[in-house]
N, CA, C and O atoms as CSV, one atom per row, in Angstrom:
chain,resi,resn,atom,element,x,y,z
A,1,MET,N,N,7.552,8.596,-7.546
A,1,MET,CA,C,6.934,7.969,-6.391
A,1,MET,C,C,6.058,6.822,-6.891
A,1,MET,O,O,5.357,6.952,-7.895
A,2,ARG,N,N,6.109,5.715,-6.186
A,2,ARG,CA,C,5.244,4.578,-6.499
A,2,ARG,C,C,4.532,4.164,-5.215
A,2,ARG,O,O,5.163,3.784,-4.229
A,3,ILE,N,N,3.203,4.248,-5.251
A,3,ILE,CA,C,2.364,3.910,-4.107
A,3,ILE,C,C,1.846,2.492,-4.287
A,3,ILE,O,O,1.294,2.157,-5.334
A,4,ALA,N,N,2.023,1.659,-3.268
A,4,ALA,CA,C,1.496,0.294,-3.281
A,4,ALA,C,C,0.228,0.254,-2.422
A,4,ALA,O,O,0.207,0.752,-1.296
A,5,ILE,N,N,-0.827,-0.352,-2.979
A,5,ILE,CA,C,-2.094,-0.478,-2.259
A,5,ILE,C,C,-2.552,-1.926,-2.371
A,5,ILE,O,O,-2.816,-2.399,-3.476
A,6,PRO,N,N,-2.652,-2.649,-1.240
A,6,PRO,CA,C,-3.123,-4.031,-1.277
A,6,PRO,C,C,-4.615,-4.045,-1.605
A,6,PRO,O,O,-5.383,-3.261,-1.048
A,7,THR,N,N,-5.021,-4.931,-2.504
A,7,THR,CA,C,-6.420,-4.956,-2.927
A,7,THR,C,C,-7.032,-6.351,-2.858
A,7,THR,O,O,-6.345,-7.369,-2.942
A,8,ALA,N,N,-8.346,-6.352,-2.701
A,8,ALA,CA,C,-9.179,-7.553,-2.816
A,8,ALA,C,C,-10.526,-7.071,-3.330
A,8,ALA,O,O,-11.074,-6.096,-2.816
A,9,ASP,N,N,-11.055,-7.735,-4.324
A,9,ASP,CA,C,-12.341,-7.365,-4.923
A,9,ASP,C,C,-12.352,-5.910,-5.395
A,9,ASP,O,O,-13.379,-5.238,-5.302
A,10,GLY,N,N,-11.222,-5.421,-5.899
A,10,GLY,CA,C,-11.152,-4.089,-6.473
A,10,GLY,C,C,-11.108,-2.943,-5.483
A,10,GLY,O,O,-11.273,-1.785,-5.865
A,11,ARG,N,N,-10.885,-3.255,-4.203
A,11,ARG,CA,C,-10.832,-2.231,-3.167
A,11,ARG,C,C,-9.632,-2.486,-2.269
A,11,ARG,O,O,-9.081,-3.587,-2.254
A,12,LEU,N,N,-9.225,-1.457,-1.514
A,12,LEU,CA,C,-8.149,-1.640,-0.554
A,12,LEU,C,C,-8.527,-2.774,0.391
A,12,LEU,O,O,-9.615,-2.783,0.966
A,13,CYS,N,N,-7.623,-3.720,0.541
A,13,CYS,CA,C,-7.836,-4.867,1.434
A,13,CYS,C,C,-7.441,-4.448,2.848
A,13,CYS,O,O,-6.337,-3.938,3.044
A,14,PRO,N,N,-8.308,-4.648,3.833
A,14,PRO,CA,C,-8.016,-4.202,5.190
A,14,PRO,C,C,-6.690,-4.722,5.757
A,14,PRO,O,O,-6.018,-3.994,6.487
A,15,HIS,N,N,-6.305,-5.938,5.446
A,15,HIS,CA,C,-5.045,-6.487,5.958
A,15,HIS,C,C,-4.149,-6.811,4.775
A,15,HIS,O,O,-4.463,-7.696,3.979
A,16,PHE,N,N,-3.048,-6.106,4.656
A,16,PHE,CA,C,-2.223,-6.216,3.457
A,16,PHE,C,C,-1.715,-7.623,3.212
A,16,PHE,O,O,-1.521,-7.996,2.055
A,17,GLY,N,N,-1.491,-8.417,4.242
A,17,GLY,CA,C,-0.953,-9.764,4.079
A,17,GLY,C,C,-1.936,-10.772,3.527
A,17,GLY,O,O,-1.561,-11.905,3.227
A,18,HIS,N,N,-3.195,-10.375,3.389
A,18,HIS,CA,C,-4.225,-11.284,2.886
A,18,HIS,C,C,-4.850,-10.778,1.597
A,18,HIS,O,O,-5.964,-11.175,1.254
A,19,CYS,N,N,-4.158,-9.917,0.886
A,19,CYS,CA,C,-4.720,-9.334,-0.329
A,19,CYS,C,C,-4.553,-10.278,-1.521
A,19,CYS,O,O,-3.761,-11.220,-1.496
A,20,GLU,N,N,-5.336,-9.985,-2.568
A,20,GLU,CA,C,-5.264,-10.746,-3.814
A,20,GLU,C,C,-4.200,-10.172,-4.749
A,20,GLU,O,O,-3.517,-10.900,-5.470
A,21,ALA,N,N,-4.081,-8.843,-4.712
A,21,ALA,CA,C,-3.185,-8.150,-5.640
A,21,ALA,C,C,-2.727,-6.837,-5.021
A,21,ALA,O,O,-3.252,-6.392,-4.001
A,22,PHE,N,N,-1.745,-6.235,-5.657
A,22,PHE,CA,C,-1.299,-4.904,-5.269
A,22,PHE,C,C,-1.486,-3.968,-6.445
A,22,PHE,O,O,-1.072,-4.267,-7.565
A,23,ALA,N,N,-2.111,-2.834,-6.181
A,23,ALA,CA,C,-2.141,-1.752,-7.162
A,23,ALA,C,C,-0.865,-0.958,-6.951
A,23,ALA,O,O,-0.602,-0.484,-5.846
A,24,LEU,N,N,-0.080,-0.812,-7.991
A,24,LEU,CA,C,1.127,0.005,-7.943
A,24,LEU,C,C,0.829,1.265,-8.742
A,24,LEU,O,O,0.670,1.228,-9.962
A,25,VAL,N,N,0.760,2.367,-8.032
A,25,VAL,CA,C,0.346,3.638,-8.623
A,25,VAL,C,C,1.569,4.527,-8.786
A,25,VAL,O,O,2.196,4.923,-7.804
A,26,ASP,N,N,1.903,4.836,-10.032
A,26,ASP,CA,C,3.036,5.698,-10.322
A,26,ASP,C,C,2.578,7.149,-10.350
A,26,ASP,O,O,1.566,7.487,-10.964
A,27,VAL,N,N,3.347,8.004,-9.669
A,27,VAL,CA,C,2.995,9.412,-9.524
A,27,VAL,C,C,4.128,10.282,-10.062
A,27,VAL,O,O,5.298,10.043,-9.763
A,28,ASN,N,N,3.779,11.284,-10.851
A,28,ASN,CA,C,4.748,12.267,-11.313
A,28,ASN,C,C,5.075,13.168,-10.131
A,28,ASN,O,O,4.190,13.868,-9.638
A,29,PRO,N,N,6.331,13.172,-9.657
A,29,PRO,CA,C,6.668,13.956,-8.468
A,29,PRO,C,C,6.577,15.469,-8.673
A,29,PRO,O,O,6.442,16.216,-7.705
A,30,GLU,N,N,6.650,15.921,-9.920
A,30,GLU,CA,C,6.577,17.354,-10.189
A,30,GLU,C,C,5.149,17.883,-10.152
A,30,GLU,O,O,4.905,19.010,-9.721
A,31,THR,N,N,4.197,17.049,-10.614
A,31,THR,CA,C,2.801,17.497,-10.685
A,31,THR,C,C,1.911,16.821,-9.648
A,31,THR,O,O,0.769,17.233,-9.445
A,32,ASN,N,N,2.432,15.784,-8.992
A,32,ASN,CA,C,1.657,15.006,-8.016
A,32,ASN,C,C,0.425,14.358,-8.653
A,32,ASN,O,O,-0.586,14.144,-7.986
A,33,GLU,N,N,0.519,14.050,-9.938
A,33,GLU,CA,C,-0.576,13.413,-10.659
A,33,GLU,C,C,-0.253,11.953,-10.935
A,33,GLU,O,O,0.906,11.578,-11.110
A,34,ILE,N,N,-1.303,11.137,-10.970
A,34,ILE,CA,C,-1.149,9.714,-11.276
A,34,ILE,C,C,-0.803,9.561,-12.756
A,34,ILE,O,O,-1.498,10.079,-13.630
A,35,VAL,N,N,0.286,8.838,-13.015
A,35,VAL,CA,C,0.747,8.591,-14.378
A,35,VAL,C,C,0.173,7.276,-14.890
A,35,VAL,O,O,-0.307,7.196,-16.021
A,36,GLN,N,N,0.227,6.247,-14.047
A,36,GLN,CA,C,-0.320,4.948,-14.424
A,36,GLN,C,C,-0.565,4.113,-13.175
A,36,GLN,O,O,-0.020,4.387,-12.106
A,37,MET,N,N,-1.394,3.091,-13.335
A,37,MET,CA,C,-1.637,2.146,-12.252
A,37,MET,C,C,-1.540,0.738,-12.831
A,37,MET,O,O,-2.188,0.414,-13.826
A,38,VAL,N,N,-0.728,-0.082,-12.197
A,38,VAL,CA,C,-0.512,-1.456,-12.626
A,38,VAL,C,C,-0.973,-2.369,-11.498
A,38,VAL,O,O,-0.701,-2.099,-10.328
A,39,MET,N,N,-1.666,-3.440,-11.843
A,39,MET,CA,C,-2.089,-4.430,-10.849
A,39,MET,C,C,-1.181,-5.652,-10.956
A,39,MET,O,O,-1.013,-6.219,-12.036
A,40,LEU,N,N,-0.597,-6.051,-9.823
A,40,LEU,CA,C,0.240,-7.244,-9.772
A,40,LEU,C,C,-0.367,-8.238,-8.792
A,40,LEU,O,O,-0.709,-7.859,-7.671
A,41,PRO,N,N,-0.510,-9.509,-9.190
A,41,PRO,CA,C,-0.986,-10.503,-8.239
A,41,PRO,C,C,-0.028,-10.597,-7.058
A,41,PRO,O,O,1.190,-10.552,-7.228
A,42,ALA,N,N,-0.579,-10.724,-5.883
A,42,ALA,CA,C,0.258,-10.848,-4.681
A,42,ALA,C,C,0.961,-12.202,-4.686
A,42,ALA,O,O,0.377,-13.207,-5.091
A,43,PRO,N,N,2.203,-12.226,-4.238
A,43,PRO,CA,C,2.889,-13.520,-4.112
A,43,PRO,C,C,2.274,-14.306,-2.958
A,43,PRO,O,O,1.551,-13.748,-2.132
A,44,ASP,N,N,2.564,-15.592,-2.907
A,44,ASP,CA,C,2.094,-16.403,-1.784
A,44,ASP,C,C,2.559,-15.773,-0.482
A,44,ASP,O,O,3.694,-15.310,-0.373
A,45,HIS,N,N,1.680,-15.761,0.495
A,45,HIS,CA,C,1.986,-15.116,1.770
A,45,HIS,C,C,3.062,-15.892,2.525
A,45,HIS,O,O,2.902,-17.070,2.844
A,46,GLN,N,N,4.160,-15.193,2.797
A,46,GLN,CA,C,5.245,-15.725,3.619
A,46,GLN,C,C,5.678,-14.584,4.525
A,46,GLN,O,O,5.876,-13.466,4.048
A,47,PRO,N,N,5.830,-14.835,5.808
A,47,PRO,CA,C,6.241,-13.763,6.714
A,47,PRO,C,C,7.514,-13.058,6.228
A,47,PRO,O,O,8.521,-13.700,5.928
A,48,GLY,N,N,7.444,-11.731,6.159
A,48,GLY,CA,C,8.603,-10.935,5.792
A,48,GLY,C,C,8.838,-10.749,4.307
A,48,GLY,O,O,9.714,-9.973,3.926
A,49,LEU,N,N,8.083,-11.436,3.450
A,49,LEU,CA,C,8.330,-11.378,2.006
A,49,LEU,C,C,7.843,-10.076,1.366
A,49,LEU,O,O,8.549,-9.499,0.539
A,50,LEU,N,N,6.655,-9.605,1.732
A,50,LEU,CA,C,6.048,-8.486,1.018
A,50,LEU,C,C,6.858,-7.190,1.050
A,50,LEU,O,O,6.936,-6.525,0.018
A,51,PRO,N,N,7.462,-6.792,2.165
A,51,PRO,CA,C,8.264,-5.567,2.117
A,51,PRO,C,C,9.411,-5.637,1.099
A,51,PRO,O,O,9.666,-4.663,0.391
A,52,GLN,N,N,10.088,-6.759,1.023
A,52,GLN,CA,C,11.179,-6.919,0.053
A,52,GLN,C,C,10.628,-6.962,-1.368
A,52,GLN,O,O,11.195,-6.357,-2.278
A,53,TRP,N,N,9.523,-7.679,-1.555
A,53,TRP,CA,C,8.906,-7.821,-2.869
A,53,TRP,C,C,8.455,-6.456,-3.390
A,53,TRP,O,O,8.693,-6.124,-4.551
A,54,LEU,N,N,7.806,-5.668,-2.533
A,54,LEU,CA,C,7.350,-4.340,-2.950
A,54,LEU,C,C,8.524,-3.393,-3.188
A,54,LEU,O,O,8.477,-2.568,-4.101
A,55,HIS,N,N,9.572,-3.504,-2.378
A,55,HIS,CA,C,10.783,-2.706,-2.615
A,55,HIS,C,C,11.367,-3.039,-3.985
A,55,HIS,O,O,11.766,-2.144,-4.730
A,56,HIS,N,N,11.414,-4.323,-4.312
A,56,HIS,CA,C,11.913,-4.780,-5.606
A,56,HIS,C,C,11.090,-4.184,-6.754
A,56,HIS,O,O,11.624,-3.905,-7.827
A,57,HIS,N,N,9.789,-3.991,-6.520
A,57,HIS,CA,C,8.900,-3.426,-7.546
A,57,HIS,C,C,8.838,-1.903,-7.487
A,57,HIS,O,O,7.996,-1.299,-8.151
A,58,GLY,N,N,9.714,-1.269,-6.704
A,58,GLY,CA,C,9.858,0.170,-6.715
A,58,GLY,C,C,8.926,0.953,-5.815
A,58,GLY,O,O,8.861,2.178,-5.925
A,59,ALA,N,N,8.201,0.289,-4.926
A,59,ALA,CA,C,7.279,1.009,-4.042
A,59,ALA,C,C,8.053,1.914,-3.086
A,59,ALA,O,O,9.085,1.526,-2.539
A,60,THR,N,N,7.537,3.119,-2.896
A,60,THR,CA,C,8.128,4.049,-1.941
A,60,THR,C,C,7.162,4.358,-0.801
A,60,THR,O,O,7.561,4.869,0.246
A,61,VAL,N,N,5.878,4.037,-1.020
A,61,VAL,CA,C,4.827,4.254,-0.023
A,61,VAL,C,C,3.888,3.066,-0.095
A,61,VAL,O,O,3.605,2.569,-1.185
A,62,ILE,N,N,3.396,2.597,1.055
A,62,ILE,CA,C,2.320,1.616,1.072
A,62,ILE,C,C,1.195,2.184,1.919
A,62,ILE,O,O,1.421,2.728,3.001
A,63,ILE,N,N,-0.029,2.047,1.403
A,63,ILE,CA,C,-1.214,2.495,2.127
A,63,ILE,C,C,-2.037,1.249,2.414
A,63,ILE,O,O,-2.417,0.526,1.493
A,64,ALA,N,N,-2.315,0.997,3.695
A,64,ALA,CA,C,-3.022,-0.222,4.090
A,64,ALA,C,C,-4.021,0.077,5.199
A,64,ALA,O,O,-3.990,1.139,5.820
A,65,GLY,N,N,-4.899,-0.877,5.427
A,65,GLY,CA,C,-5.822,-0.768,6.552
A,65,GLY,C,C,-5.103,-1.056,7.852
A,65,GLY,O,O,-5.320,-0.382,8.859
A,66,GLY,N,N,-4.248,-2.060,7.823
A,66,GLY,CA,C,-3.509,-2.413,9.014
A,66,GLY,C,C,-2.404,-3.398,8.722
A,66,GLY,O,O,-2.402,-4.080,7.697
A,67,MET,N,N,-1.451,-3.456,9.656
A,67,MET,CA,C,-0.374,-4.445,9.566
A,67,MET,C,C,0.304,-4.554,10.920
A,67,MET,O,O,0.259,-3.635,11.737
A,68,GLY,N,N,0.927,-5.689,11.134
A,68,GLY,CA,C,1.603,-5.951,12.391
A,68,GLY,C,C,2.906,-5.189,12.528
A,68,GLY,O,O,3.429,-4.642,11.557
A,69,GLN,N,N,3.422,-5.162,13.745
A,69,GLN,CA,C,4.642,-4.407,14.042
A,69,GLN,C,C,5.845,-4.917,13.258
A,69,GLN,O,O,6.667,-4.121,12.802
A,70,ARG,N,N,5.959,-6.233,13.095
A,70,ARG,CA,C,7.098,-6.781,12.347
A,70,ARG,C,C,7.091,-6.258,10.912
A,70,ARG,O,O,8.133,-5.875,10.379
A,71,ALA,N,N,5.911,-6.246,10.290
A,71,ALA,CA,C,5.814,-5.727,8.923
A,71,ALA,C,C,6.159,-4.242,8.886
A,71,ALA,O,O,6.864,-3.791,7.983
A,72,LEU,N,N,5.667,-3.482,9.860
A,72,LEU,CA,C,6.002,-2.057,9.921
A,72,LEU,C,C,7.516,-1.863,9.961
A,72,LEU,O,O,8.056,-1.009,9.258
A,73,ASP,N,N,8.191,-2.650,10.779
A,73,ASP,CA,C,9.649,-2.560,10.895
A,73,ASP,C,C,10.344,-2.936,9.585
A,73,ASP,O,O,11.307,-2.284,9.179
A,74,LEU,N,N,9.854,-3.988,8.928
A,74,LEU,CA,C,10.469,-4.432,7.673
A,74,LEU,C,C,10.273,-3.414,6.553
A,74,LEU,O,O,11.169,-3.207,5.735
A,75,PHE,N,N,9.102,-2.780,6.517
A,75,PHE,CA,C,8.905,-1.732,5.507
A,75,PHE,C,C,9.876,-0.579,5.754
A,75,PHE,O,O,10.455,-0.047,4.806
A,76,ALA,N,N,10.058,-0.192,7.006
A,76,ALA,CA,C,10.993,0.880,7.336
A,76,ALA,C,C,12.411,0.502,6.903
A,76,ALA,O,O,13.136,1.338,6.363
A,77,GLN,N,N,12.809,-0.744,7.136
A,77,GLN,CA,C,14.137,-1.204,6.735
A,77,GLN,C,C,14.317,-1.175,5.218
A,77,GLN,O,O,15.437,-1.046,4.723
A,78,ASN,N,N,13.211,-1.296,4.485
A,78,ASN,CA,C,13.264,-1.273,3.023
A,78,ASN,C,C,13.005,0.122,2.457
A,78,ASN,O,O,12.857,0.280,1.245
A,79,GLY,N,N,12.950,1.130,3.320
A,79,GLY,CA,C,12.788,2.504,2.866
A,79,GLY,C,C,11.416,2.835,2.314
A,79,GLY,O,O,11.274,3.739,1.492
A,80,ILE,N,N,10.398,2.099,2.767
A,80,ILE,CA,C,9.034,2.320,2.287
A,80,ILE,C,C,8.213,2.969,3.398
A,80,ILE,O,O,8.101,2.426,4.497
A,81,GLN,N,N,7.646,4.125,3.103
A,81,GLN,CA,C,6.793,4.834,4.060
A,81,GLN,C,C,5.470,4.088,4.195
A,81,GLN,O,O,4.897,3.657,3.194
A,82,VAL,N,N,4.983,3.932,5.420
A,82,VAL,CA,C,3.745,3.199,5.670
A,82,VAL,C,C,2.665,4.156,6.158
A,82,VAL,O,O,2.881,4.948,7.075
A,83,ILE,N,N,1.496,4.066,5.523
A,83,ILE,CA,C,0.299,4.780,5.951
A,83,ILE,C,C,-0.713,3.696,6.308
A,83,ILE,O,O,-1.072,2.879,5.460
A,84,ILE,N,N,-1.175,3.684,7.560
A,84,ILE,CA,C,-2.137,2.655,7.969
A,84,ILE,C,C,-3.438,3.303,8.439
A,84,ILE,O,O,-3.494,4.495,8.740
A,85,GLY,N,N,-4.477,2.476,8.490
A,85,GLY,CA,C,-5.788,2.940,8.930
A,85,GLY,C,C,-6.641,3.466,7.797
A,85,GLY,O,O,-7.655,4.119,8.045
A,86,ALA,N,N,-6.254,3.195,6.547
A,86,ALA,CA,C,-7.027,3.668,5.394
A,86,ALA,C,C,-8.306,2.846,5.225
A,86,ALA,O,O,-8.382,1.683,5.620
A,87,GLN,N,N,-9.296,3.488,4.630
A,87,GLN,CA,C,-10.588,2.851,4.392
A,87,GLN,C,C,-10.531,1.971,3.139
A,87,GLN,O,O,-9.646,2.124,2.297
A,88,SER,N,N,-11.483,1.056,3.036
A,88,SER,CA,C,-11.543,0.111,1.925
A,88,SER,C,C,-12.229,0.745,0.717
A,88,SER,O,O,-13.403,0.487,0.454
A,89,ASP,N,N,-11.490,1.569,-0.009
A,89,ASP,CA,C,-11.978,2.242,-1.214
A,89,ASP,C,C,-11.205,1.723,-2.421
A,89,ASP,O,O,-10.197,1.037,-2.250
A,90,PRO,N,N,-11.653,2.033,-3.635
A,90,PRO,CA,C,-10.877,1.647,-4.820
A,90,PRO,C,C,-9.479,2.255,-4.764
A,90,PRO,O,O,-9.315,3.368,-4.264
A,91,PRO,N,N,-8.472,1.549,-5.265
A,91,PRO,CA,C,-7.087,2.014,-5.117
A,91,PRO,C,C,-6.815,3.389,-5.729
A,91,PRO,O,O,-6.050,4.169,-5.161
A,92,GLU,N,N,-7.418,3.698,-6.861
A,92,GLU,CA,C,-7.183,5.012,-7.463
A,92,GLU,C,C,-7.725,6.120,-6.555
A,92,GLU,O,O,-7.112,7.182,-6.444
A,93,SER,N,N,-8.862,5.881,-5.911
A,93,SER,CA,C,-9.428,6.863,-4.974
A,93,SER,C,C,-8.517,7.040,-3.763
A,93,SER,O,O,-8.307,8.158,-3.292
A,94,VAL,N,N,-7.979,5.927,-3.264
A,94,VAL,CA,C,-7.072,5.987,-2.115
A,94,VAL,C,C,-5.830,6.800,-2.483
A,94,VAL,O,O,-5.406,7.669,-1.722
A,95,ALA,N,N,-5.255,6.517,-3.644
A,95,ALA,CA,C,-4.050,7.227,-4.081
A,95,ALA,C,C,-4.334,8.716,-4.265
A,95,ALA,O,O,-3.543,9.553,-3.831
A,96,ARG,N,N,-5.449,9.053,-4.903
A,96,ARG,CA,C,-5.786,10.470,-5.115
A,96,ARG,C,C,-5.962,11.197,-3.777
A,96,ARG,O,O,-5.505,12.327,-3.608
A,97,ALA,N,N,-6.630,10.533,-2.837
A,97,ALA,CA,C,-6.826,11.146,-1.519
A,97,ALA,C,C,-5.476,11.386,-0.838
A,97,ALA,O,O,-5.270,12.434,-0.226
A,98,TYR,N,N,-4.569,10.432,-0.939
A,98,TYR,CA,C,-3.233,10.588,-0.357
A,98,TYR,C,C,-2.510,11.778,-0.992
A,98,TYR,O,O,-1.894,12.584,-0.294
A,99,LEU,N,N,-2.591,11.879,-2.310
A,99,LEU,CA,C,-1.881,12.923,-3.034
A,99,LEU,C,C,-2.434,14.321,-2.766
A,99,LEU,O,O,-1.720,15.315,-2.898
A,100,THR,N,N,-3.710,14.387,-2.388
A,100,THR,CA,C,-4.331,15.692,-2.108
A,100,THR,C,C,-4.420,15.961,-0.606
A,100,THR,O,O,-5.107,16.884,-0.169
A,101,ASN,N,N,-3.715,15.138,0.176
A,101,ASN,CA,C,-3.718,15.277,1.641
A,101,ASN,C,C,-5.111,15.197,2.245
A,101,ASN,O,O,-5.387,15.830,3.264
A,102,SER,N,N,-5.997,14.414,1.615
A,102,SER,CA,C,-7.352,14.263,2.142
A,102,SER,C,C,-7.661,12.814,2.530
A,102,SER,O,O,-8.817,12.464,2.768
A,103,LEU,N,N,-6.624,11.978,2.594
A,103,LEU,CA,C,-6.822,10.568,2.956
A,103,LEU,C,C,-7.239,10.473,4.416
A,103,LEU,O,O,-6.529,10.937,5.309
A,104,GLN,N,N,-8.386,9.875,4.646
A,104,GLN,CA,C,-8.889,9.676,6.010
A,104,GLN,C,C,-8.288,8.363,6.537
A,104,GLN,O,O,-8.445,7.309,5.921
A,105,THR,N,N,-7.610,8.442,7.666
A,105,THR,CA,C,-7.055,7.243,8.281
A,105,THR,C,C,-7.551,7.133,9.715
A,105,THR,O,O,-7.875,8.128,10.364
A,106,GLY,N,N,-7.600,5.907,10.182
A,106,GLY,CA,C,-8.009,5.629,11.548
A,106,GLY,C,C,-6.962,4.775,12.223
A,106,GLY,O,O,-5.766,4.896,11.959
A,107,GLN,N,N,-7.431,3.919,13.093
A,107,GLN,CA,C,-6.521,3.054,13.837
A,107,GLN,C,C,-6.020,1.914,12.969
A,107,GLN,O,O,-6.647,1.539,11.978
A,108,ASN,N,N,-4.883,1.375,13.361
A,108,ASN,CA,C,-4.333,0.179,12.749
A,108,ASN,C,C,-5.266,-0.964,13.097
A,108,ASN,O,O,-5.440,-1.284,14.273
A,109,ILE,N,N,-5.879,-1.594,12.076
A,109,ILE,CA,C,-6.848,-2.644,12.360
A,109,ILE,C,C,-6.191,-3.984,12.666
A,109,ILE,O,O,-6.879,-4.954,12.985
A,110,CYS,N,N,-4.882,-4.043,12.572
A,110,CYS,CA,C,-4.164,-5.286,12.836
A,110,CYS,C,C,-3.632,-5.280,14.256
A,110,CYS,O,O,-3.091,-4.278,14.723
A,111,ASP,N,N,-3.787,-6.398,14.936
A,111,ASP,CA,C,-3.363,-6.446,16.343
A,111,ASP,C,C,-2.220,-7.435,16.596
A,111,ASP,O,O,-2.032,-7.884,17.727
A,112,HIS,N,N,-1.464,-7.774,15.561
A,112,HIS,CA,C,-0.317,-8.669,15.791
A,112,HIS,C,C,0.953,-8.110,15.228
A,112,HIS,O,O,2.007,-8.738,15.337
């Protein structure tokens, strides 16, 4: 499993399309433990690019504060599970919370 988390200033970025980088967190599926975390600079923002780009980088889950309906649809088409409404915490904390079923989520903060 590879979890993608959009980041800015070392924390989950509320809107994934405006992030500086993505934390790609690799998880051992047998132990549910984090194996490694790699930071990749985000590509220039272009509508529809990020779901394909993250699929290319092996992401199977994305955790974000919010995203628009078109992005939600594109992630689904690329086989990437979307978790929205996450708080702006450091990416390793977000990933650990997800893995232990303790991730607190709220409303989708994106309205487009």
